[in-house]
N, C-alpha and C positions, 0 to 999 in steps of 0.2 A: 660588482661581484654578486650582489643579491639578485639582480635581474638575470644573470647567467644561471644561477641556481634554480630560479623559478622556471626558466625555459627548459632546463634539463629535466626538471621534475615533470613538466608537461609532456615532454617527449616520451617519457617512460609511462605515461598514462594514456598513450595512443599507440596502437599496434595495428599493422596491416598484415593479415595472415599470409604466410608464404613469402614475405619480403625480407624477414629478418628473424633472428632468434627471439623466442617469446620471453620477455622480461617485463611483465606488466606490474606497475606500481599502483597500489590502491590504498584505501583506508587512510588517506592523508587528511589532516585537518584543513578546513576551508581557509582560503586566503581572501580576507575581506576586501570587497570592492574591486576585485580584478578578475582572476582566472577561474573562479569557482562558482558552481551553482548549488553546492551542498547547503541545505538549510540548517537552521540552528537547532539546539537541543529542545527548546520549547516546541518548535514545529513538529519534531518527531513524537513528543509526548502527547500532544493534542490529537495527532493522527490516530493514535492507538486508543485513547481514552474517551474522546468526545462522543463517539456513537453510543455510549451507555446512556440510555434515554431517560432514566428516572433518577439521575444524579444531578446535583448542581456542579457546574464547572466554573470556578472562580479564578480569574487571572490576577495574581498579585503583582502589580507593576503599573507602568504608565498606560494610558488609554490606547496608545498606538499598538501595543502588543495584542490587545483584545480584538482589534480589527482583523486579526489573523484567524478568527474563529467563527464569526457569525455566518451561517449558511454557506460555507465554502465547499461543502461536500454534498454528494448525493446520497448520504447515509440515511435511509428511510426508517421510519418507526411504525410499528403496528399499534402503538398506543401513545404513551407519553412523548412529548416533544420538548422536554426541558433542555435537551442537548442543543437545540437550535437557538437558544437564547445566549447572548453574550454578556457575561458579568465581569466587571473589573473593579479593583480598588482605586483605580485612577490616581496613582501616586503623583504628587506635585513636588515643587521645589522644597517646600517646608517639610514634607514627609521624608524627603531624602536627607534633610538635615537632622530632624528630630526622631526619625523612625516611623515605620508604617504599621506597627503591631496593633495599636489601638484601632486604627482604621480597618485593618483586616478582621479583628474581632467583631466590630460592629457590622461589617458587611456580611460576615458569615452568619451571625445570629439573625440578622434581618432576613436574609435569603431563606434560611431554614424555616423561620416562622411563617414566611409568606408562601413558600412553595411546597413545604413538607416533603422534601426529597427522601429517598432511601439512603443516600450517602452524599458526600460532598468531596470534591477534589480541588485542591488549592495548588496552582501552578506558580512556582517561583520563577521570576524572569531576571534578566541581567542586573537591573538596579537593586533588586532584593539581595542578590548575592554579594553586591558591593557594600551595601549599608549594613548587612548583618542581621536583619530581622530574624527572630527565632520562630520561624513558621511552624516547626514541629511542635513547639510548646503551645502555641495558640490553637493548633488543630486538636491536640490532646485535651485542652481545656474545654473547647466547644463540644467535642465528642462526649465528654463526661457530662456536661450540662444538658445537652440535647438528646443524648441516648441514641446516637447513630454514628456510623463510621465517618470520620472526617480525615481525609488522607492527604498528606503533603506530597507534592510531586516536585522533586529536585531537578528542575528543568532550566536552570540559568543558562541562557543561550551561549555565553562565551566559553562554557566548559568543554565544548566539543562540537560534534556534528549531529545530524538528524538521528544517526544510529545510537548515539548516547541518549537521545530523547526516548527512543524505543526502550532502552534499558531502564531509564527512570520510570517510564510508564509501567513496565512489567513489575518492577519492585513495588510500586504503589498498588497495582492490581493484585499482586500476590497476598497482600495484607487482607484483602477481602475474602479470599478463598479459605475454606475450612470452617466457616462459621454457620453453615446451614445443615439441615438434616439430609442424610443420604438414604434414609430407610426405604424409600420407594423407588430408588434408582435401579434400573435394570442391569443385569450382568452384561448385556449386549448394548453398551452405551458409549457415547463419545462426547468430547467437547470439540467444537470447531474453533480453532485459534487463527487469528490473522485474517478473518473475513469481516468486512466492514459494511456489508449490505448496501453497496453502491448500486443505486437503481433497483434495489430489491433482490440482489444476487443471493444473499443469505437465505432468503425464503425458497429460492429455486433449489439450492444445494440441500437445504434441510428436507425438502420434499423428496428428493432422490433417496436420501438415507432412510427416511421413514418408510418409503415404499420397499426398501430392502429389508426392513424389520429392525432397524437400528434406532435406539432412542438418542436424541440430541439433548444432552443435559443443559448445555449453555453454548452460546455463540459469543466469542470474545473478539470483537466487541459489537458487531453490527446488530442493531435492534436489541442491544444487550439490556438485561435487567439485573439489578444488584442481587436480588434473591437467588436467581439462577447461578450467578457467578459464585455466590457463597457456598453453594452445594456442588460446585464443579469437581471437587476432590473425590466425589463418588463415582465418576466415570471410569470406564475400563481402559480407554485409549484417548490420547490427544491427537487430533489431526491438524497439522500446522500448514496453513495455506500461504501466508506471507511470512516466509522463514526469517527474513531480515528483522521484522518487527517483533515476532512472537517466539522465536526459538529459545530466548532467554527464559521466558515464563515456562515453557514446556520443560526445560531442563530443571528449573527450580521445583516444579511439581513432581517430576520424576524422582528427584533426590529426596523430597520430603514425604510424598505420598505413594511412591512406587508406580506411578502411572507412566507407561511407555508412550512414545510419540513417533509419528511418521510424518514425513514432509510430502505434500501433494501440491498440485495446481489444478484449478478448475477452469482453465482457459484452453480451448481447443478440444478436438475430438479425442485425440490420444490421451492427453493428460487428464481430461475429465473422466474418461473410462477407467484409466489406471487408478485414479483416486477412489473410485467406487470398488474396484476389484481388490485394491490393497486393504480396504476396511473389511470387506467380506472375507478376505483371506486371513485377516487377524482373528476373526471369529470362526476359525476353521472347523470347530465342532458342530457348526450349524450348516449342514449341506443345503438346506432349503434356502438359506440366505444367498448363497452363491448362485443358485438357480434363478432366484428372483432378480439378482443383479444382472445376470446374463440376459434375461428377458427384457429388463429395463433398458440396457444398453442397445440391444437390437431394435427395440421399439423407437427409442429417441433418435438414433442415427438414421434409421430407415425413414423417419419423418422428414428430416432436413437434407439428406444427402442429394437427392435429385436437384434441389434448388442450388446447392453448393456447386454442383457440376456446371450449371448454367453460368454462374458467376465466373467460374474458372476459365471458361472459354474466352471471356473478354480480358481476364487478368493475366493470362499465361505470358510469362516473360517480363512482366512489369517489375520495376525495382523499388524496394522499400528500405527506409531507414528507421531504426528503432532507438529511442532514447527514453528510458523509463526509470522509475525509482529503484526497483529491486531487480537483480539479475535473474532471479527465478522466473519473473514475469517475462523477461526477454526470451528465455528458453521456450516457453509455451507459445509466444508470438511467432518465433521462427518456425515452429512446427505448424502452426495454424496458417501462416502465409504460404508454406510449401504445399499445404492442402489446396490452396487457391492458385497454385502455379506460379507464385511470385518469388523473386530472388531477393535475399537480404544483402544489401551492400554496406550497411553501417549498423552496428549494434553496440549499445552501451547502457550504463546505468549510473545512478548516483551513489548507491550503497553496496555494490558488489564487492566480494573479497577475492583473494587470489585464486582460491579453489573454484569460485564461480566463473572467473574469467578463463581458467584452464578449460572448463567444460564448454563455455561459450565459444572458445576458439575451435574446439573439436566439432561443434555443430555447424560452424560457418564455413562457407566455401573460400577457396584461395582468393585473395584480393579484397576480402571484406575488412572494413575498418572497424576496430574494436576500441572503444573509448571508455574511460572512467572519469566521472565528474567533469564533463565537457562544458565549455562556455558557448554562448551563441555564435561567436565568430568561428570557432572550430567546427561546430555543427553546420553552419552555413557553408563553410569551405568544402567540407566533404560531401554535402548534399549536391553541390554544384559539380564537383569533380566526378562523382559517381552517377550523375544525371538521374537522381531518384525521382520516381513518380509519386511516392507516398512517404509521408513522415508520420510516425506514430510516437506520440509523447504526451505531455501534460499541458496545462494552461500556459506555462511560460514558453513552450515551444510552438504554440499555434501561430503567433505573429511571424516567426522565422519561416514557417512553411508558406504562409500566404504571401509574404513579401517576395519569396523566391518563385512563386507561381507553381507550388507543389500541393497536391492533395494532402489533407490532414485527417487523422483519426485520434480522438481524445481517448486515452487509455489510463487516465488518472482519476483522482478522487472527486473532481468537480463534475464529472459527467452524470447524466440522469438516466442513461440507457444501460440495462444489464448486458455485460459481455461474457459473463461466466456461464458455465453449463452448456448444454446442447442448444438451447434456444439462444443463449448468448453468442455461440459460434455463428448462428444464422444472422443475428443482429450485426455482428462484427463484419461478416462477409457482405451484407447489404450496405453497410456504411463505407467499407473499403471500395466496393464496386461503384457506389454513387459518386464518391469524391474522385477516384482515379479516372473514371471515364467521363467526367464532366467536361463539356466542350470549352468551358471558360479558361482552362489552363493553356489551351493552344493560343490564346490571346496574350498571355503573359510575355513580357519582353524577351526573356531568356529563350522560351520555346518559339516565339514568333521569329526571332533571329535565326534559330536553327532551321526553321521551316523555309525561310527565304534562301538559306544556303543549301537547301536540299537535304538537310539532316532529318533525324527522327522527330 
């Protein structure tokens, strides 16, 4: 009976546009060890918080959890690199029996004395949730003794999914906000939320806004600084890029500080331009800002458009499959691929909600497969069925593509090349073109067999 229920659930998490009524099921809790790729709560929390470069990040749990942190992302820093170090309390069997609070206290005090951070985050993992360590009390004690924020992150992995980790991170981050001076913050100012500076993308985006005449108070959390986050409540607008991870924080700031927020994307020509125009439109009393924005967009697109057209000639009609963390990223990728003349035959995400999938369905052509929280077997099945030439995903999807003889583009946190902004669109096009047109794929067994049979 249980097997039938799981299969029925999976069927409702896969939809082919045009083939049946749309009844997409999402936001389901992960099914351990079988049909899910959704990551745990701790994974979601560290994605959001780890790019804060001048804070200590301490994983309270077994050493295995800490292996999920060290140098796993391309989040760059313009200064401190404390975020690239991996710290753990390394709980053992005796700690599980007698408790790990003393070990946590010693680890925190030692790390603060050695590295002099601006703040410390303590991540509770599954074991801590089971043995009942009072992490909050330890954090309060150390904070009072050392005179800096020490923030518990309630990220016990068994409590839910990656999205629950986003919420836990936002709640911890919110405790930092409101403790800095806003005296010198401009009236035309923003916070950038959900931008993690992968390959230096936050610097690209910040430069665009500064050229428009907008002050960026803080970036949460790419190349983030504790002092900047503490004065983030002085900004006039929150600009949310990764809506799945940071909308909760934006809503909390709107409720407490009255700061409105907008959702944007920095991937692709259309969405990047819209992100700039939306911010300029918010400050509608400044006509010069809109003029500067228009000039910036014309200049940046004019610089890369001729090269994009060259790539488009080779990529016209090629087929792409997309499976990424957030559905908002998938929207931008569909638009970007259409600029390159490519057709999207599969689109899905790990953390999309029902409204996201409704919009995704509208954007896709008939016959496109739409999936939520797919597993490797499902992804492989549809890539083969749809004869995709390109797979866009993260580090877990790379082996799937290469084993099937399909070009791959990494669009997740592990990459080192910026794909946001106008220069990012050019980087994306270059990477897609290089992998899709590589002659090596014609030698893959699946393609070689089709070629012998006279197929494409």
